[in-house]
C-alpha positions as CSV (number, residue, x, y, z in Angstrom):
1,X,0.1,0.0,0.0
2,X,1.6,3.4,-0.9
3,X,2.1,6.0,1.7
4,X,-0.2,8.9,1.9
5,X,1.1,12.2,0.5
6,X,1.5,14.6,3.4
7,X,-0.4,17.9,3.0
8,X,1.2,20.8,1.0
9,X,3.0,23.2,3.2
10,X,4.3,26.5,1.5
11,X,7.6,27.6,2.5
12,X,7.7,31.2,2.8
13,X,10.4,32.6,0.5
14,X,10.2,36.5,0.7
15,X,13.2,39.1,0.1
16,X,13.9,42.3,2.0
17,X,15.8,44.4,-0.5
18,X,17.4,47.3,1.3
19,X,18.8,50.3,-0.5
20,X,22.0,52.1,0.8
21,X,22.4,51.4,4.5
22,X,24.4,53.9,6.3
23,X,27.6,52.2,7.4
24,X,31.3,53.0,7.1
25,X,31.2,50.8,3.7
26,X,28.9,53.4,2.1
27,X,30.7,56.6,3.2
28,X,33.6,57.1,0.7
29,X,34.8,59.4,-1.6
30,X,34.4,57.5,-5.0
31,X,30.7,57.0,-4.2
32,X,30.3,60.6,-3.7
33,X,32.4,61.4,-6.8
34,X,30.2,58.9,-8.8
35,X,26.9,60.4,-7.6
36,X,28.1,64.1,-8.6
37,X,29.2,62.9,-11.9
38,X,26.0,61.1,-12.7
39,X,24.6,64.8,-12.8
40,X,27.0,66.0,-15.3
41,X,28.8,68.3,-12.6
42,X,32.4,68.0,-11.7
43,X,33.1,66.7,-8.6
44,X,36.0,67.7,-6.3
45,X,38.8,65.3,-5.2
46,X,37.4,64.7,-1.8
47,X,33.5,65.6,-1.9
48,X,31.5,65.5,1.4
49,X,28.2,63.7,1.6
50,X,26.4,67.2,1.6
51,X,28.0,68.2,-1.8
52,X,26.7,64.7,-3.3
53,X,23.4,65.6,-1.9
54,X,23.5,69.3,-3.1
55,X,24.4,67.9,-6.7
56,X,21.2,66.0,-7.2
57,X,19.0,67.2,-9.8
58,X,15.9,69.4,-9.1
59,X,12.7,67.3,-8.6
60,X,14.8,64.3,-7.8
61,X,13.0,61.9,-5.3
62,X,14.0,62.4,-1.7
63,X,16.1,59.8,-0.5
64,X,18.2,59.0,2.5
65,X,20.6,56.3,3.8
66,X,18.7,53.8,6.0
67,X,20.1,53.2,9.4
68,X,21.0,49.5,10.2
69,X,18.3,49.3,12.8
70,X,15.8,50.7,10.3
71,X,15.4,47.4,8.7
72,X,14.4,45.4,11.9
73,X,10.9,46.0,11.9
74,X,10.5,44.5,8.3
75,X,12.5,41.5,9.4
76,X,10.3,40.9,12.6
77,X,7.1,40.9,10.5
78,X,8.6,38.6,8.1
79,X,9.5,36.1,10.8
80,X,6.2,36.5,12.6
81,X,2.9,34.7,12.4
82,X,1.4,38.0,11.0
83,X,3.4,37.0,7.8
84,X,2.1,33.5,7.6
85,X,0.2,34.1,4.5
86,X,2.8,36.0,2.8
87,X,5.2,34.1,0.4
88,X,7.0,35.2,-2.9
89,X,7.0,38.9,-1.7
90,X,9.8,41.5,-2.3
91,X,9.9,44.3,0.1
92,X,12.2,47.3,-1.3
93,X,13.2,49.4,1.4
94,X,15.0,52.0,-0.6
95,X,13.7,55.4,0.9
96,X,12.5,56.1,-2.7
97,X,15.7,55.5,-4.5
98,X,14.3,52.6,-6.5
99,X,11.8,54.9,-7.9
100,X,14.4,56.7,-9.8
101,X,16.6,53.5,-10.3
102,X,19.7,54.7,-8.4
């Protein structure tokens, strides 16, 4: 006699897609220079984060670097019973940067 097939139980497979997170690794001259160069402006040798921000084009979507603690609530939700019916979802946590393809 064949064994009965157990009931199907979906395995949650969700993705948390963070934007830039404010860490030492995201604070460096080359990144700031590239951000300024993308606007067609000439970047100084050692630009500051404020200079990179000020170079953004008018009307750009407001953005900010996330803090590492800022993603905790999303992780807790996905690990909780509240997300029991959520699977195959992608959560972009980019502060608006994904809207302008940054």
